[in-house]
C-alpha positions in Angstrom: 0.0 0.0 0.0 1.5 3.4 -1.0 1.8 6.3 1.3 -1.2 8.1 -0.2 -3.6 5.2 0.4 -2.1 4.7 3.9 -2.9 8.2 5.0 -6.2 8.6 3.1 -9.1 10.1 5.1 -11.3 7.2 4.1 -10.9 3.5 4.6 -8.6 1.7 2.1 -8.3 -2.1 2.2 -6.3 -4.1 -0.4 -7.2 -7.7 -1.1 -5.5 -10.6 -2.9 -7.6 -12.9 -5.2 -8.4 -15.1 -2.2 -9.8 -12.0 -0.5 -7.0 -11.9 2.1 -6.0 -8.6 3.4 -2.8 -7.3 1.9 -3.2 -3.6 2.8 -5.0 -2.0 5.8 -4.6 1.8 6.2 -4.7 4.0 9.2 -8.4 4.9 8.8 -9.4 1.2 8.6 -7.7 0.7 12.0 -9.8 3.5 13.5 -13.1 2.5 12.0 -12.9 -1.3 12.6 -10.8 -1.2 15.7 -8.3 -3.7 14.3 -4.6 -2.9 13.8 -2.9 -3.5 10.4 -0.7 -6.1 12.1 -3.8 -8.1 13.1 -5.6 -7.6 9.8 -2.8 -8.4 7.3 -3.0 -11.9 5.9 -6.5 -12.7 7.3 -9.6 -13.1 5.2 -11.5 -9.8 5.0 -14.7 -11.6 6.1 -12.9 -12.4 9.4 -11.8 -8.9 10.3 -14.9 -7.1 8.8 -17.7 -9.7 8.9 -20.9 -8.7 7.2 -24.0 -9.6 9.2 -25.9 -12.4 7.6 -23.7 -12.6 4.4 -20.3 -14.2 4.9 -19.6 -14.1 1.1 -20.5 -10.4 0.8 -16.9 -9.2 0.0 -16.5 -11.6 -2.9 -18.4 -9.0 -5.0 -15.2 -6.9 -4.7 -13.6 -9.1 -7.4 -16.4 -8.4 -9.9 -17.2 -5.2 -11.9 -20.6 -5.1 -10.1 -18.7 -4.6 -6.8 -17.6 -1.1 -7.9 -21.0 0.4 -7.1 -21.3 2.0 -3.6 -23.1 -0.2 -1.2 -23.9 0.0 2.5 -23.2 -3.2 4.5 -23.8 -4.0 8.2 -20.4 -5.1 9.7 -20.7 -7.0 12.9 -17.9 -5.9 15.3 -17.3 -6.8 18.9 -20.4 -5.5 20.8 -21.6 -3.2 18.0 -22.8 -3.0 14.5 -21.1 -0.7 12.0 -22.8 0.6 8.9 -20.0 0.7 6.3 -20.5 2.2 2.8 -17.9 0.9 0.4 -17.1 0.5 -3.2 -14.4 -1.7 -4.9 -11.9 -1.5 -7.6 -10.7 -4.6 -9.3 -6.9 -4.7 -9.6 -5.2 -6.3 -12.7 -1.7 -6.9 -13.9 -0.2 -5.9 -17.2 -1.8 -8.9 -18.9 -5.3 -8.0 -17.6 -5.3 -10.8 -15.0 -7.1 -10.1 -11.7 -4.5 -9.6 -9.0 -6.9 -8.6 -6.3 -9.1 -5.7 -5.3 -9.1 -2.4 -3.4 -12.0 -1.5 -1.1 -12.7 2.1 -0.3 -15.3 3.3 2.2 -16.3 5.1 5.3 -18.4 4.7 8.5 -22.0 5.9 7.8 -23.5 4.5 11.0 -24.8 7.9 12.2 -26.2 8.7 8.8 -28.0 5.4 8.5 -29.3 5.6 12.0 -30.7 9.0 11.3 -32.1 7.8 8.0 -33.8 4.9 9.7 -35.2 7.2 12.4 -36.5 9.5 9.6 -38.1 6.5 7.8 -39.8 5.5 11.1 -41.0 9.0 11.8 -42.4 9.3 8.2 -44.1 5.9 8.5 -45.7 6.8 11.8 -46.8 10.2 10.4 -48.2 8.6 7.2 -50.0 6.0 9.3 -51.6 8.7 11.5 -52.5 10.9 8.6 -54.1 8.0 6.7 -55.9 6.6 9.7 -57.0 9.4 12.0 -59.6 12.1 11.2 -57.0 14.8 11.3 -55.4 17.3 8.9 -51.8 18.3 9.6 -50.2 21.4 8.1 -47.2 23.7 8.4 -46.7 27.4 7.8 -43.7 29.6 7.4 -43.4 32.9 9.2 -45.5 34.7 6.5 -48.3 32.1 6.8 -47.5 30.3 3.6 -48.4 26.6 3.5 -45.3 24.3 3.5 -47.2 21.1 4.1 -50.8 20.0 4.1 -52.2 16.4 4.3 -54.4 14.1 6.3 -57.4 11.8 6.0 -59.8 14.5 7.4 -58.7 17.0 4.7 -59.1 14.4 1.9 -62.5 13.4 3.3 -63.5 17.0 3.1 -62.9 17.0 -0.7 -59.4 18.5 -0.7 -56.2 17.0 -2.2 -53.0 16.5 -0.3 -50.8 19.6 -0.4 -53.4 21.4 -2.4 -52.6 24.8 -0.9 -48.8 24.4 -0.5 -47.2 27.6 -1.7 -50.3 29.7 -1.0 -50.8 32.0 1.9 -53.2 30.8 4.5 -54.7 34.2 5.2 -55.5 34.6 1.6 -56.9 31.0 1.0 -59.1 31.4 4.1 -59.7 35.1 3.9 -63.4 34.8 4.7 -62.8 32.5 7.7 -62.4 33.3 11.4 -59.5 32.4 13.5 -56.8 34.5 11.9 -55.9 36.2 15.2 -55.2 32.8 16.9 -52.9 31.8 14.0 -51.0 35.0 14.2 -50.7 34.6 17.9 -49.1 31.1 17.3 -46.8 32.5 14.6 -45.6 35.0 17.2 -44.5 32.1 19.4 -47.5 31.4 21.7 -49.3 28.0 21.4 -53.0 28.2 20.8 -55.1 25.1 21.7 -58.7 24.0 21.2 -59.8 26.6 18.6 -63.1 25.5 17.0 -64.4 26.4 13.5 -66.6 25.1 10.7 -65.1 24.9 7.2 -66.2 22.8 4.2 -69.2 21.6 6.2 -66.9 20.1 8.8 -66.6 21.0 12.4 -62.9 21.3 13.4 -60.9 21.7 16.5 -57.4 23.2 15.9 -54.1 23.1 17.7 -51.6 25.8 16.6 -48.0 24.9 17.7 -45.1 27.3 17.2 -41.9 25.8 16.0 -38.3 27.1 16.5 -36.2 25.6 13.7 -33.9 26.6 10.9 -36.0 24.7 8.3 -38.3 27.6 7.7 -41.3 26.0 9.6 -42.8 28.5 12.0 -46.1 26.8 12.8 -47.4 23.2 12.8 -51.2 23.0 12.9 -53.3 19.9 13.7 -57.0 20.0 12.8 -59.3 17.3 14.2 -62.6 16.5 12.6 -65.1 16.7 15.5 -68.3 16.6 13.4 -69.4 13.3 14.9 -68.8 14.7 18.4 -70.8 17.8 17.5 -73.7 15.6 16.2 -73.6 13.5 19.3 -73.7 16.6 21.5 -76.7 17.9 19.5 -78.4 14.6 19.8 -77.7 14.4 23.5 -78.9 18.0 24.0 -82.1 17.1 22.1 -82.6 14.0 24.2 -82.1 16.0 27.4 -84.5 18.6 26.3 -87.0 15.9 25.5 -86.5 14.3 28.9 -87.0 17.6 30.6 -90.2 18.2 28.7 -91.3 14.6 29.5 -90.5 15.2 33.2 -92.5 18.5 33.1 -95.5 16.6 31.6 -95.1 13.9 34.2 -95.0 16.5 37.0 -98.1 18.1 35.6 -99.9 14.8 35.3 -98.8 13.7 38.8 -100.2 17.0 40.3 -103.1 18.0 38.1 -104.9 21.1 39.3 -108.6 21.0 38.2 -111.1 23.8 38.4 -114.2 21.9 39.5 -116.4 24.9 40.2 -116.3 28.6 39.7 -113.8 29.8 42.3 -113.0 26.2 43.4 -109.9 24.3 42.4 -108.8 20.8 43.5 -105.5 19.1 43.5 -105.7 15.3 43.8 -102.3 14.0 45.0 -101.5 10.4 44.2 -98.5 8.2 45.3 -95.5 8.9 47.5 -94.7 12.5 48.2 -91.5 13.9 49.6 -90.2 17.4 50.4 -89.1 18.0 46.8 -92.4 17.0 45.3 -94.3 18.9 47.9 -92.3 22.1 47.1 -93.2 21.6 43.4 -96.9 21.1 44.3 -96.9 24.2 46.4 -95.4 26.3 43.6 -97.9 25.1 41.0 -100.8 25.4 43.3 -100.0 28.9 44.5 -99.5 30.1 40.9 -102.9 28.6 39.9 -104.6 30.2 42.9 -103.2 33.6 42.0 -104.0 33.2 38.3 -107.6 31.9 38.6 -108.3 34.0 41.7 -109.8 30.9 43.3 -111.7 31.2 46.6 -111.1 27.6 47.6 -108.3 25.2 47.0 -109.0 21.5 47.9 -106.0 19.2 48.5 -107.3 15.7 48.1 -105.0 13.2 49.9 -107.1 10.1 49.2 -104.3 8.7 47.0 -101.6 9.2 49.6 -101.2 6.7 52.4 -98.0 7.8 54.1 -96.1 11.0 54.6 -93.1 11.9 56.8 -93.2 14.7 59.4 -91.3 17.0 57.0 -93.8 16.5 54.2 -96.8 16.9 56.6 -95.3 20.2 57.8 -95.0 21.3 54.2 -98.7 20.5 53.6 -99.7 22.6 56.5 -97.5 25.4 55.3 -99.2 25.1 51.9 -102.6 25.7 53.5 -101.2 28.7 55.3 -99.7 30.1 52.0 -103.1 29.7 50.3 -104.7 31.7 53.0 -102.2 34.5 52.4 -103.4 34.7 48.8 -106.9 35.3 50.0 -108.2 31.8 49.4 -109.2 29.0 51.8 -107.3 25.7 51.8 -109.1 22.5 52.5 -107.8 19.0 53.2 -109.8 15.9 52.2 -109.2 12.2 52.2 -106.7 12.1 55.1 -105.6 8.5 56.0 -105.3 7.6 59.7 -101.5 7.3 59.5 -101.3 10.8 58.0 -103.6 12.1 60.7 -101.3 10.7 63.4 -98.3 12.4 61.7 -100.1 15.8 61.6 -101.2 15.5 65.2 -97.6 14.6 66.3 -96.5 17.9 64.9 -98.8 19.7 67.3 -100.3 21.9 64.5 -103.4 23.9 65.2 -106.0 22.9 62.5 -108.9 24.8 64.0 -108.7 27.3 61.1 -108.2 24.6 58.4 -111.1 23.0 56.6 -110.9 19.2 56.8 -113.4 16.9 55.2 -113.6 13.2 54.8 -114.4 13.1 51.1 -114.0 15.4 48.2 -117.7 15.5 47.7 -118.2 16.9 51.2 -115.5 19.6 50.6 -117.1 20.6 47.3 -120.5 20.9 49.0 -119.0 23.1 51.7 -117.4 25.3 49.1 -120.6 25.7 47.1 -122.5 26.5 50.2 -120.0 29.2 51.2 -120.1 30.7 47.7 -123.9 30.9 48.1 -124.6 28.9 45.0 -126.4 25.7 44.3 -125.8 23.1 41.8 -127.7 23.9 38.6 -130.8 21.7 38.2 -130.6 19.2 35.3 -132.6 20.4 32.3 -136.2 19.0 32.1 -137.7 17.4 29.1 -138.8 19.8 26.5 -136.9 22.7 28.0 
C-alpha cells in the first residue's frame, strides 16, 4: 500500500484474489478497531464480517462490486454501517490480482435515515388513519405542508394549498388572530371552526427551527362529536319536557267549580315533590283568583313529618293569597303524623271526602248546583 492510500481520510483495504488482506490503512484501523498487524493476511470476512452474508466481500472481485453499497459489519459489541465501493486490480496482462476496497463509516447517517423513515411511517399512518389534517406554515403564513385523512374526506387534495398564503386562502374564515398569535410564538389550543361543512378543533403549535417552519397545525374533525352533542342535547330537552309533563300529570290542578280548584295527590310525596306542588298550586290560585283550594290526599297513604309540615305550610300560604285551603281524604296514618307535629288545625277546613268539601265550598259561595234540564226545556 502506497503512502497516499495509507494516510487517506477514508478506509482503504487491499485484497488478494483469495480476499485476504494485503493492505490496511490507518483509517481502517480507526473504523474497525483492528490494527494493520492483526488484519494483514487474514480473510477480510474475518476482520470485517458482514452480518448475515459471509460471502459479501466476494463481489469486490467483480465489476458489479464497484457500485457503492452499505453493509452492516458485525464488530465486537456493536454494528457498523459501512458504505464501500471496490476497484478490481489487474496486472499488465489483464489478469485479476486482487481488489481495493474504499469506504467510510455511515452508522450515524444510516441511524438518522432509519429514524427518519420510522417517523415518516408513523406520520403517514396517523395521517391516513385518524380524522385529522396536519399542516405547516412559514413565518409569513405560507403553507409548506398539508395532508391528512380528514382533509381528503372534506374533498381537498394532499398539499393542495402548498405555496399559497393561509390568510388569503381562508380570507373569509375566522381564527386569523389565533394563527397570528401562534406564529408569534404562543401556542393556541382548542380553537373551533366550521369549514367545508366540517366542524374542526385546531391546535396551533409554534416551531423554533432553521428549516423555515414557523407553525405546525393539527385540525381534528369533530363533526361526529358535535352531532352526538346535539343529539344528546335534544334528548335531554325531550327528557326535561317529559318530566315536566309527568310532573303536571302527577299533580293535576282541576277547576271543579267557579272559584273552586282541587289538587288530587297520588302516590308517594316527599319534600321536593311537595315544594313543586306548592309552587304550581299557589301560581294557579293567583292566576284563577280561586276562593277555595282543595287538597285531596285520598291517593296518599304515608307522609313523613317534614312533608306533613310542608302540607300545613301550603294551606297557610293559600290563606295569604286570599283563598281557603281545605284538606280531604286524610288517612289515619297521615292524621297521626299531623297530630304529632302539634299543629293547630282549627282554622283549616278538613273533610272526609272530596264531595263533602265541594258541598262546603258551594254553600260558602252561596250557589247551588244547577238543576238538570227538564224534558222539553
